[in-house]
N, C-alpha and C positions, 0 to 999 in steps of 0.2 A: 504494500500500500504506500505509494509515493505521496508525499506531502500530507500524511495522516499520522497522528500520534494517538495512542490509547492512554487515556488519563484515568487513574484509579482514585476515586474520591472516598475517603474514609470519614465516617461520622460516628459519634457515640450517642446512644439514646438510653434512657433509663427504662427498665422493665416496669410496666404499670403496677404489677402486683409485688414482685420481689425486690424492687428498688435497686437492682443491680445494673451496672452499666454494661451495655452490649454494643459490640462494634458491628456496624453495618457498612458495606462498601458497594459501590456501583462503578462500572466502567463506562466511559464516554469516549467516542471517537471524535477527535478535534482536528480541524484543518490547520496545518503548519505550512504557510505559504513559502517561507524561506527554507524549509526542510533542515533546520538547524538543531532541533531538539534531540537530546540523547537520552538513553536509559538513566533514570535516577534524577533527572532534572525536576525542579519544583516549578510548576507552571500555573498560570492563572488563565482561565478560559471564560468566554462569554458567549451567550446564545446569539446565533445569527440566522439568516435565511437558510433553508435547507440546501446543502451542497450536493448531497447524494442521499441514498436511502437511510444511512445511519448517521451521517455527519450533519449536525445542526449546531455545532460549537466551533469556535475558532480560538486559537491561542493568542492571548493578549500580551502576556509577559512570561519571561523565562528566567529563572534564578534571580528574581527581583528587578530585572531591567526590562523595559518595554521592547517589543519585537521590532519596532522601527529602528531603534538604535542597535539592536542585535544584528539585524540583517545588513546594516551599513558597515558594521565592523567585520562581518564575514566577507563581504565583497571587496573590502579595502586590502 
């Protein structure tokens, strides 16, 4: 999958009866236009218009820096 990253989002919820915290996770397919994201990167995604059947998210920031500045540093 070119220009696509799979993002795993973890969240913690409290069980309604036992009051124990449970980890829930969900995978999202996000569009990475510059194709610079690597495994283990911390990314921020936002919802966008559907790009394909599964991709309705796009990568906004990678490791704390915006993707606009990240793509310019890669091409330089």
